Biopython code that builds the backbone (N, CA, C, O; Angstrom):
import numpy as np
from Bio.PDB.StructureBuilder import StructureBuilder

atoms = [
    (1, "MET", "N", (12.462, 30.429, -12.673)),
    (1, "MET", "CA", (10.912, 29.916, -12.438)),
    (1, "MET", "C", (11.535, 28.753, -13.563)),
    (1, "MET", "O", (12.172, 28.534, -14.594)),
    (2, "SER", "N", (10.494, 28.043, -12.011)),
    (2, "SER", "CA", (11.156, 26.264, -13.393)),
    (2, "SER", "C", (10.077, 26.966, -13.894)),
    (2, "SER", "O", (9.543, 28.050, -13.657)),
    (3, "PHE", "N", (9.791, 25.415, -15.173)),
    (3, "PHE", "CA", (8.560, 24.995, -15.053)),
    (3, "PHE", "C", (7.317, 24.862, -14.911)),
    (3, "PHE", "O", (6.279, 25.173, -15.495)),
    (4, "ASP", "N", (7.863, 23.992, -13.427)),
    (4, "ASP", "CA", (6.239, 23.448, -13.004)),
    (4, "ASP", "C", (5.649, 24.793, -12.178)),
    (4, "ASP", "O", (4.430, 24.872, -12.022)),
    (5, "ASP", "N", (6.608, 25.944, -11.603)),
    (5, "ASP", "CA", (5.958, 27.161, -11.068)),
    (5, "ASP", "C", (5.207, 27.736, -11.471)),
    (5, "ASP", "O", (4.218, 28.183, -10.890)),
    (6, "LEU", "N", (5.804, 27.966, -13.606)),
    (6, "LEU", "CA", (4.948, 28.809, -14.662)),
    (6, "LEU", "C", (4.197, 28.092, -14.993)),
    (6, "LEU", "O", (3.284, 28.730, -15.518)),
    (7, "LEU", "N", (3.948, 26.757, -15.014)),
    (7, "LEU", "CA", (2.869, 26.125, -15.074)),
    (7, "LEU", "C", (1.673, 26.322, -14.296)),
    (7, "LEU", "O", (0.531, 26.273, -14.754)),
    (8, "LYS", "N", (2.122, 26.643, -12.595)),
    (8, "LYS", "CA", (1.077, 26.844, -11.453)),
    (8, "LYS", "C", (0.681, 28.079, -11.977)),
    (8, "LYS", "O", (-0.530, 28.295, -12.016)),
    (9, "GLU", "N", (1.296, 28.759, -12.303)),
    (9, "GLU", "CA", (1.466, 30.537, -12.443)),
    (9, "GLU", "C", (0.085, 30.349, -13.410)),
    (9, "GLU", "O", (-1.134, 30.490, -13.321)),
    (10, "LEU", "N", (0.773, 30.070, -14.069)),
    (10, "LEU", "CA", (-0.534, 29.782, -15.996)),
    (10, "LEU", "C", (-1.748, 29.766, -15.557)),
    (10, "LEU", "O", (-2.608, 30.629, -15.731)),
    (11, "GLN", "N", (-1.891, 27.999, -14.525)),
    (11, "GLN", "CA", (-3.047, 27.539, -14.245)),
    (11, "GLN", "C", (-3.916, 28.695, -13.346)),
    (11, "GLN", "O", (-5.139, 28.767, -13.470)),
    (12, "GLY", "N", (-3.451, 29.250, -12.778)),
    (12, "GLY", "CA", (-3.508, 30.036, -11.414)),
    (12, "GLY", "C", (-4.058, 28.803, -9.856)),
    (12, "GLY", "O", (-5.108, 28.244, -9.540)),
    (13, "GLN", "N", (-2.799, 28.865, -9.337)),
    (13, "GLN", "CA", (-3.057, 28.252, -8.357)),
    (13, "GLN", "C", (-4.309, 28.389, -7.484)),
    (13, "GLN", "O", (-4.815, 27.452, -6.867)),
    (14, "LYS", "N", (-4.586, 29.165, -7.490)),
    (14, "LYS", "CA", (-6.098, 29.277, -6.647)),
    (14, "LYS", "C", (-7.322, 28.713, -7.357)),
    (14, "LYS", "O", (-8.190, 28.186, -6.661)),
    (15, "SER", "N", (-7.488, 28.779, -8.818)),
    (15, "SER", "CA", (-8.451, 28.208, -9.530)),
    (15, "SER", "C", (-8.216, 27.288, -9.397)),
    (15, "SER", "O", (-9.290, 26.727, -9.180)),
    (16, "VAL", "N", (-7.121, 26.283, -9.346)),
    (16, "VAL", "CA", (-6.907, 24.782, -9.327)),
    (16, "VAL", "C", (-7.372, 24.112, -8.303)),
    (16, "VAL", "O", (-7.677, 22.923, -8.401)),
    (17, "GLU", "N", (-7.517, 25.014, -6.842)),
    (17, "GLU", "CA", (-8.558, 24.382, -5.124)),
    (17, "GLU", "C", (-9.008, 25.167, -5.651)),
    (17, "GLU", "O", (-8.066, 25.927, -5.875)),
    (18, "GLU", "N", (-9.841, 25.571, -6.048)),
    (18, "GLU", "CA", (-11.253, 26.357, -6.216)),
    (18, "GLU", "C", (-11.751, 25.424, -7.216)),
    (18, "GLU", "O", (-12.975, 25.452, -7.349)),
    (19, "ASP", "N", (-11.265, 24.797, -7.780)),
    (19, "ASP", "CA", (-12.542, 24.272, -9.506)),
    (19, "ASP", "C", (-11.716, 22.780, -9.765)),
    (19, "ASP", "O", (-10.682, 22.804, -10.433)),
    (20, "PRO", "N", (-12.187, 21.586, -9.245)),
    (20, "PRO", "CA", (-10.955, 20.487, -8.804)),
    (20, "PRO", "C", (-11.538, 20.245, -11.232)),
    (20, "PRO", "O", (-10.760, 19.462, -11.778)),
    (21, "ASN", "N", (-12.010, 20.501, -11.653)),
    (21, "ASN", "CA", (-12.596, 20.760, -12.939)),
    (21, "ASN", "C", (-11.248, 21.817, -13.691)),
    (21, "ASN", "O", (-11.242, 22.094, -14.890)),
    (22, "VAL", "N", (-10.482, 22.158, -12.983)),
    (22, "VAL", "CA", (-9.327, 23.190, -13.992)),
    (22, "VAL", "C", (-7.992, 21.966, -14.028)),
    (22, "VAL", "O", (-7.524, 21.390, -13.046)),
    (23, "VAL", "N", (-7.662, 21.832, -15.186)),
    (23, "VAL", "CA", (-6.616, 20.546, -15.371)),
    (23, "VAL", "C", (-5.262, 21.422, -15.755)),
    (23, "VAL", "O", (-5.366, 22.039, -16.815)),
    (24, "SER", "N", (-4.253, 21.535, -15.184)),
    (24, "SER", "CA", (-2.927, 21.715, -15.469)),
    (24, "SER", "C", (-2.199, 21.429, -16.629)),
    (24, "SER", "O", (-2.288, 20.238, -16.926)),
    (25, "LEU", "N", (-1.440, 22.161, -17.469)),
    (25, "LEU", "CA", (-1.058, 22.054, -18.761)),
    (25, "LEU", "C", (-0.196, 20.661, -18.710)),
    (25, "LEU", "O", (-0.188, 19.927, -19.698)),
    (26, "ASP", "N", (0.676, 20.256, -17.283)),
    (26, "ASP", "CA", (1.633, 19.969, -17.224)),
    (26, "ASP", "C", (0.417, 18.412, -16.963)),
    (26, "ASP", "O", (0.635, 17.317, -17.481)),
    (27, "VAL", "N", (-0.122, 18.549, -16.564)),
    (27, "VAL", "CA", (-1.161, 16.995, -16.697)),
    (27, "VAL", "C", (-1.814, 16.931, -17.590)),
    (27, "VAL", "O", (-2.410, 15.858, -17.498)),
    (28, "LEU", "N", (-2.172, 17.557, -18.673)),
    (28, "LEU", "CA", (-2.868, 17.154, -19.831)),
    (28, "LEU", "C", (-1.869, 16.933, -20.776)),
    (28, "LEU", "O", (-2.110, 16.072, -21.623)),
    (29, "PHE", "N", (-0.407, 17.732, -20.838)),
    (29, "PHE", "CA", (0.228, 17.384, -22.209)),
    (29, "PHE", "C", (1.746, 16.109, -21.168)),
    (29, "PHE", "O", (2.972, 16.211, -21.123)),
    (30, "ASN", "N", (1.233, 15.569, -20.838)),
    (30, "ASN", "CA", (2.824, 14.493, -19.755)),
    (30, "ASN", "C", (3.269, 14.075, -20.334)),
    (30, "ASN", "O", (2.714, 13.656, -21.350)),
    (31, "LYS", "N", (4.258, 13.936, -20.163)),
    (31, "LYS", "CA", (5.464, 12.698, -20.697)),
    (31, "LYS", "C", (4.528, 12.124, -22.277)),
    (31, "LYS", "O", (4.678, 12.293, -23.487)),
    (32, "SER", "N", (3.380, 11.262, -21.230)),
    (32, "SER", "CA", (3.322, 10.135, -22.271)),
    (32, "SER", "C", (2.884, 10.141, -23.738)),
    (32, "SER", "O", (3.292, 9.560, -24.744)),
    (33, "PHE", "N", (1.594, 11.287, -23.409)),
    (33, "PHE", "CA", (0.872, 11.940, -24.476)),
    (33, "PHE", "C", (1.871, 12.875, -25.174)),
    (33, "PHE", "O", (1.646, 13.173, -26.347)),
    (34, "MET", "N", (3.024, 13.392, -24.511)),
    (34, "MET", "CA", (4.049, 13.776, -25.669)),
    (34, "MET", "C", (4.834, 13.469, -26.114)),
    (34, "MET", "O", (5.680, 14.242, -26.563)),
    (35, "SER", "N", (4.933, 11.662, -26.222)),
    (35, "SER", "CA", (5.992, 11.122, -26.282)),
    (35, "SER", "C", (5.231, 10.568, -27.495)),
    (35, "SER", "O", (5.821, 10.213, -28.515)),
    (36, "GLN", "N", (3.608, 10.494, -27.314)),
    (36, "GLN", "CA", (3.261, 9.383, -28.458)),
    (36, "GLN", "C", (2.438, 9.917, -29.415)),
    (36, "GLN", "O", (1.830, 9.292, -30.284)),
    (37, "HIS", "N", (2.448, 11.594, -29.138)),
    (37, "HIS", "CA", (1.591, 12.100, -30.543)),
    (37, "HIS", "C", (2.830, 13.552, -31.141)),
    (37, "HIS", "O", (2.494, 14.386, -31.981)),
    (38, "SER", "N", (4.224, 13.523, -30.454)),
    (38, "SER", "CA", (5.406, 14.418, -31.233)),
    (38, "SER", "C", (6.772, 13.763, -30.648)),
    (38, "SER", "O", (6.984, 12.793, -29.921)),
    (39, "SER", "N", (7.433, 14.521, -31.153)),
    (39, "SER", "CA", (9.247, 14.126, -30.984)),
    (39, "SER", "C", (9.922, 14.633, -29.743)),
    (39, "SER", "O", (11.068, 14.353, -29.390)),
    (40, "CYS", "N", (8.925, 15.544, -29.025)),
    (40, "CYS", "CA", (8.977, 15.665, -27.670)),
    (40, "CYS", "C", (8.827, 14.988, -26.301)),
    (40, "CYS", "O", (7.900, 14.222, -26.036)),
    (41, "LYS", "N", (10.033, 15.407, -25.256)),
    (41, "LYS", "CA", (8.883, 14.482, -24.622)),
    (41, "LYS", "C", (9.000, 15.423, -23.126)),
    (41, "LYS", "O", (9.573, 15.250, -22.050)),
    (42, "SER", "N", (8.223, 16.371, -23.647)),
    (42, "SER", "CA", (7.930, 17.137, -22.655)),
    (42, "SER", "C", (7.106, 18.270, -23.165)),
    (42, "SER", "O", (7.341, 18.485, -24.354)),
    (43, "PHE", "N", (5.963, 19.288, -22.493)),
    (43, "PHE", "CA", (5.221, 20.269, -23.415)),
    (43, "PHE", "C", (6.427, 21.473, -23.025)),
    (43, "PHE", "O", (6.406, 22.465, -23.753)),
    (44, "GLU", "N", (7.336, 21.442, -22.064)),
    (44, "GLU", "CA", (8.340, 22.474, -21.962)),
    (44, "GLU", "C", (9.396, 22.108, -22.949)),
    (44, "GLU", "O", (10.003, 23.139, -23.239)),
    (45, "GLU", "N", (9.880, 21.060, -23.599)),
    (45, "GLU", "CA", (10.433, 20.986, -24.844)),
    (45, "GLU", "C", (10.223, 21.382, -25.950)),
    (45, "GLU", "O", (11.028, 21.693, -26.828)),
    (46, "PHE", "N", (8.374, 21.388, -25.952)),
    (46, "PHE", "CA", (8.098, 21.362, -27.334)),
    (46, "PHE", "C", (7.657, 23.097, -27.219)),
    (46, "PHE", "O", (7.854, 23.586, -28.331)),
    (47, "LEU", "N", (7.331, 23.755, -26.610)),
    (47, "LEU", "CA", (7.248, 25.249, -26.610)),
    (47, "LEU", "C", (8.610, 26.039, -26.979)),
    (47, "LEU", "O", (8.769, 27.012, -27.716)),
    (48, "GLU", "N", (9.775, 25.101, -26.024)),
    (48, "GLU", "CA", (11.003, 25.819, -26.486)),
    (48, "GLU", "C", (11.804, 26.033, -27.902)),
    (48, "GLU", "O", (12.369, 27.020, -28.372)),
    (49, "LYS", "N", (11.545, 24.206, -28.559)),
    (49, "LYS", "CA", (11.579, 23.944, -29.981)),
    (49, "LYS", "C", (11.351, 25.034, -30.986)),
    (49, "LYS", "O", (12.195, 25.589, -31.689)),
    (50, "GLY", "N", (9.791, 25.283, -30.915)),
    (50, "GLY", "CA", (9.324, 26.269, -31.612)),
    (50, "GLY", "C", (9.490, 27.930, -30.699)),
    (50, "GLY", "O", (8.558, 28.724, -30.572)),
    (51, "ASN", "N", (10.475, 28.075, -30.322)),
    (51, "ASN", "CA", (11.052, 29.170, -29.831)),
    (51, "ASN", "C", (10.141, 29.892, -28.854)),
    (51, "ASN", "O", (10.593, 30.981, -28.500)),
    (52, "PHE", "N", (9.186, 29.616, -28.428)),
    (52, "PHE", "CA", (7.477, 30.389, -27.397)),
    (52, "PHE", "C", (8.169, 30.989, -26.225)),
    (52, "PHE", "O", (8.513, 30.116, -25.428)),
    (53, "GLN", "N", (8.490, 32.213, -25.856)),
    (53, "GLN", "CA", (9.138, 32.567, -24.717)),
    (53, "GLN", "C", (6.432, 32.934, -23.713)),
    (53, "GLN", "O", (5.382, 33.543, -23.921)),
    (54, "VAL", "N", (7.041, 32.027, -22.885)),
    (54, "VAL", "CA", (5.725, 31.355, -22.394)),
    (54, "VAL", "C", (6.535, 32.081, -20.287)),
    (54, "VAL", "O", (7.346, 31.593, -19.500)),
    (55, "SER", "N", (5.821, 33.154, -20.279)),
    (55, "SER", "CA", (6.303, 33.171, -18.439)),
    (55, "SER", "C", (4.912, 33.809, -18.090)),
    (55, "SER", "O", (4.988, 34.783, -17.340)),
    (56, "THR", "N", (3.706, 33.453, -18.480)),
    (56, "THR", "CA", (2.370, 33.948, -17.806)),
    (56, "THR", "C", (1.136, 33.367, -18.679)),
    (56, "THR", "O", (1.218, 32.879, -19.806)),
    (57, "ARG", "N", (0.148, 33.510, -18.011)),
    (57, "ARG", "CA", (-0.767, 32.989, -19.054)),
    (57, "ARG", "C", (-1.434, 34.006, -19.794)),
    (57, "ARG", "O", (-2.546, 33.623, -20.157)),
    (58, "GLU", "N", (-1.111, 35.339, -20.200)),
    (58, "GLU", "CA", (-1.334, 36.234, -21.158)),
    (58, "GLU", "C", (-0.921, 36.026, -22.355)),
    (58, "GLU", "O", (-1.458, 36.301, -23.429)),
    (59, "ASP", "N", (0.793, 35.152, -21.947)),
    (59, "ASP", "CA", (1.415, 34.863, -22.997)),
    (59, "ASP", "C", (0.870, 34.027, -24.008)),
    (59, "ASP", "O", (0.850, 34.261, -25.216)),
    (60, "ILE", "N", (0.313, 32.766, -23.250)),
    (60, "ILE", "CA", (-0.369, 31.867, -24.066)),
    (60, "ILE", "C", (-1.246, 32.648, -25.207)),
    (60, "ILE", "O", (-0.926, 32.785, -26.388)),
    (61, "ASP", "N", (-2.327, 33.084, -24.620)),
    (61, "ASP", "CA", (-3.202, 33.807, -25.052)),
    (61, "ASP", "C", (-2.977, 34.442, -26.335)),
    (61, "ASP", "O", (-3.733, 34.703, -27.270)),
    (62, "ASN", "N", (-1.491, 34.660, -26.094)),
    (62, "ASN", "CA", (-1.320, 36.302, -26.759)),
    (62, "ASN", "C", (-0.064, 35.632, -28.332)),
    (62, "ASN", "O", (0.492, 36.451, -29.062)),
    (63, "LEU", "N", (0.113, 34.137, -28.512)),
    (63, "LEU", "CA", (0.955, 33.383, -29.565)),
    (63, "LEU", "C", (0.040, 33.738, -30.032)),
    (63, "LEU", "O", (-1.133, 33.783, -29.661)),
    (64, "PRO", "N", (0.805, 34.159, -31.337)),
    (64, "PRO", "CA", (0.297, 34.172, -32.870)),
    (64, "PRO", "C", (-0.283, 33.109, -33.133)),
    (64, "PRO", "O", (0.384, 32.136, -33.486)),
    (65, "GLU", "N", (-1.880, 33.029, -33.008)),
    (65, "GLU", "CA", (-2.563, 31.784, -33.463)),
    (65, "GLU", "C", (-2.105, 30.684, -34.749)),
    (65, "GLU", "O", (-2.101, 29.462, -34.602)),
    (66, "GLU", "N", (-1.742, 31.363, -35.970)),
    (66, "GLU", "CA", (-1.157, 30.985, -36.710)),
    (66, "GLU", "C", (-0.049, 30.367, -36.990)),
    (66, "GLU", "O", (0.120, 29.428, -37.768)),
    (67, "LEU", "N", (0.999, 31.133, -36.078)),
    (67, "LEU", "CA", (2.447, 30.512, -35.975)),
    (67, "LEU", "C", (2.302, 29.180, -35.327)),
    (67, "LEU", "O", (2.854, 28.191, -35.809)),
    (68, "PHE", "N", (1.433, 29.113, -34.039)),
    (68, "PHE", "CA", (1.113, 27.569, -33.023)),
    (68, "PHE", "C", (1.135, 26.854, -33.676)),
    (68, "PHE", "O", (1.945, 25.944, -33.849)),
    (69, "ASP", "N", (-0.502, 27.347, -34.595)),
    (69, "ASP", "CA", (-0.706, 26.193, -35.467)),
    (69, "ASP", "C", (-0.157, 25.297, -36.383)),
    (69, "ASP", "O", (-0.552, 24.175, -36.701)),
    (70, "ARG", "N", (1.164, 26.179, -36.908)),
    (70, "ARG", "CA", (2.093, 25.133, -37.904)),
    (70, "ARG", "C", (3.183, 24.658, -36.886)),
    (70, "ARG", "O", (3.682, 23.553, -37.100)),
    (71, "HIS", "N", (3.562, 25.304, -35.910)),
    (71, "HIS", "CA", (4.393, 24.697, -35.137)),
    (71, "HIS", "C", (3.704, 23.087, -34.586)),
    (71, "HIS", "O", (4.428, 22.097, -34.481)),
    (72, "VAL", "N", (2.476, 23.065, -34.330)),
    (72, "VAL", "CA", (1.699, 21.798, -33.902)),
    (72, "VAL", "C", (1.410, 21.247, -34.951)),
    (72, "VAL", "O", (0.953, 20.135, -34.688)),
    (73, "ALA", "N", (1.448, 21.537, -36.586)),
    (73, "ALA", "CA", (1.188, 21.151, -37.303)),
    (73, "ALA", "C", (3.216, 20.278, -37.952)),
    (73, "ALA", "O", (3.420, 19.159, -38.423)),
    (74, "ARG", "N", (4.089, 21.244, -37.704)),
    (74, "ARG", "CA", (5.179, 20.627, -38.065)),
    (74, "ARG", "C", (5.868, 19.331, -36.745)),
    (74, "ARG", "O", (6.659, 18.497, -37.185)),
    (75, "GLU", "N", (5.534, 19.280, -35.359)),
    (75, "GLU", "CA", (5.690, 18.882, -34.485)),
    (75, "GLU", "C", (5.299, 17.510, -33.809)),
    (75, "GLU", "O", (5.903, 16.562, -33.307)),
    (76, "THR", "N", (3.644, 17.970, -34.107)),
    (76, "THR", "CA", (2.756, 16.805, -34.237)),
    (76, "THR", "C", (2.234, 15.620, -35.064)),
    (76, "THR", "O", (2.661, 15.305, -36.174)),
    (77, "ASP", "N", (1.117, 14.917, -34.286)),
    (77, "ASP", "CA", (0.316, 14.528, -35.736)),
    (77, "ASP", "C", (-0.519, 15.314, -35.257)),
    (77, "ASP", "O", (-1.368, 15.045, -36.108)),
    (78, "PHE", "N", (-1.112, 16.193, -34.515)),
    (78, "PHE", "CA", (-2.255, 16.855, -34.993)),
    (78, "PHE", "C", (-2.167, 18.018, -35.682)),
    (78, "PHE", "O", (-1.099, 18.604, -35.508)),
    (79, "PRO", "N", (-3.065, 18.628, -36.523)),
    (79, "PRO", "CA", (-2.987, 19.797, -37.380)),
    (79, "PRO", "C", (-2.813, 21.133, -36.925)),
    (79, "PRO", "O", (-2.320, 21.810, -37.827)),
    (80, "ASN", "N", (-3.074, 21.952, -35.621)),
    (80, "ASN", "CA", (-3.087, 22.663, -35.002)),
    (80, "ASN", "C", (-3.892, 22.578, -33.720)),
    (80, "ASN", "O", (-4.884, 21.850, -33.674)),
    (81, "TRP", "N", (-3.413, 23.457, -32.442)),
    (81, "TRP", "CA", (-3.599, 23.520, -31.578)),
    (81, "TRP", "C", (-4.853, 23.125, -30.846)),
    (81, "TRP", "O", (-5.056, 22.265, -29.988)),
    (82, "VAL", "N", (-5.548, 23.908, -31.369)),
    (82, "VAL", "CA", (-7.091, 23.344, -31.240)),
    (82, "VAL", "C", (-7.509, 21.737, -31.114)),
    (82, "VAL", "O", (-8.459, 21.365, -30.425)),
    (83, "SER", "N", (-6.613, 20.796, -31.923)),
    (83, "SER", "CA", (-6.930, 19.208, -32.144)),
    (83, "SER", "C", (-5.957, 18.528, -30.725)),
    (83, "SER", "O", (-6.156, 17.482, -30.108)),
    (84, "MET", "N", (-4.881, 19.571, -30.529)),
    (84, "MET", "CA", (-3.802, 19.205, -29.651)),
    (84, "MET", "C", (-4.631, 19.332, -28.305)),
    (84, "MET", "O", (-4.408, 18.456, -27.470)),
    (85, "LEU", "N", (-5.397, 20.142, -28.043)),
    (85, "LEU", "CA", (-6.099, 20.454, -26.819)),
    (85, "LEU", "C", (-6.827, 19.275, -26.563)),
    (85, "LEU", "O", (-6.571, 18.492, -25.648)),
    (86, "ASP", "N", (-7.881, 19.141, -27.514)),
    (86, "ASP", "CA", (-8.822, 18.354, -27.334)),
    (86, "ASP", "C", (-8.357, 17.137, -26.999)),
    (86, "ASP", "O", (-8.752, 16.502, -26.021)),
    (87, "ALA", "N", (-7.295, 16.676, -27.990)),
    (87, "ALA", "CA", (-7.313, 15.094, -28.326)),
    (87, "ALA", "C", (-6.936, 15.334, -26.403)),
    (87, "ALA", "O", (-7.778, 14.973, -25.582)),
    (88, "ALA", "N", (-5.623, 15.955, -25.969)),
    (88, "ALA", "CA", (-5.346, 16.044, -24.723)),
    (88, "ALA", "C", (-6.169, 15.667, -23.914)),
    (88, "ALA", "O", (-6.145, 14.513, -23.487)),
    (89, "THR", "N", (-7.322, 16.806, -23.427)),
    (89, "THR", "CA", (-8.394, 16.798, -22.733)),
    (89, "THR", "C", (-8.793, 15.551, -22.774)),
    (89, "THR", "O", (-8.807, 14.859, -21.755)),
    (90, "SER", "N", (-9.247, 15.010, -24.197)),
    (90, "SER", "CA", (-10.119, 13.270, -24.052)),
    (90, "SER", "C", (-9.282, 12.352, -23.393)),
    (90, "SER", "O", (-9.740, 11.522, -22.608)),
    (91, "ALA", "N", (-8.196, 12.436, -23.635)),
    (91, "ALA", "CA", (-7.109, 11.425, -23.188)),
    (91, "ALA", "C", (-7.247, 11.983, -21.770)),
    (91, "ALA", "O", (-8.049, 11.309, -21.122)),
    (92, "HIS", "N", (-6.874, 12.703, -21.284)),
    (92, "HIS", "CA", (-7.145, 12.969, -20.005)),
    (92, "HIS", "C", (-8.456, 12.467, -19.064)),
    (92, "HIS", "O", (-8.261, 12.034, -17.929)),
    (93, "THR", "N", (-9.486, 12.544, -19.505)),
    (93, "THR", "CA", (-10.601, 12.496, -19.745)),
    (93, "THR", "C", (-11.298, 11.302, -19.354)),
    (93, "THR", "O", (-12.127, 11.173, -18.453)),
    (94, "GLY", "N", (-10.873, 10.494, -20.112)),
    (94, "GLY", "CA", (-10.758, 8.745, -19.886)),
    (94, "GLY", "C", (-10.465, 8.503, -18.961)),
    (94, "GLY", "O", (-11.058, 7.874, -18.084)),
    (95, "ARG", "N", (-9.084, 9.145, -18.987)),
    (95, "ARG", "CA", (-7.913, 7.931, -17.832)),
    (95, "ARG", "C", (-8.521, 9.038, -15.830)),
    (95, "ARG", "O", (-7.773, 9.194, -14.865)),
    (96, "ALA", "N", (-9.727, 9.434, -15.927)),
    (96, "ALA", "CA", (-10.061, 10.456, -14.954)),
    (96, "ALA", "C", (-11.555, 8.708, -14.090)),
    (96, "ALA", "O", (-12.259, 8.930, -13.105)),
]
sb = StructureBuilder()
sb.init_structure("model")
sb.init_model(0)
sb.init_chain("A")
sb.init_seg("    ")
for serial, (resi, resn, name, xyz) in enumerate(atoms, 1):
    if name == "N":
        sb.init_residue(resn, " ", resi, " ")
    sb.init_atom(name, np.array(xyz, "f"), 0.0, 1.0, " ", f" {name:<3s}", serial, name[0])
structure = sb.get_structure()
């Protein structure tokens, strides 16, 4: 399964089609955002660098919060996952 296919599955393709307000992770964490805020060129690379095995939406929900926050703090200019997600959401909303 390609990363793009995984992202579509994680976001639930039907919900994306039904709800135009749902934004996929590949759109939120695009190459420009990741390059600006981390040493990684993509969200996929960011996950791989932390050895996070993600294959379903449930996998993301079940990531150990403290471990993922430490990875975010170490690899990006954000203190934690919520800050990174909020910044990506704000950046996307500003572009929309």
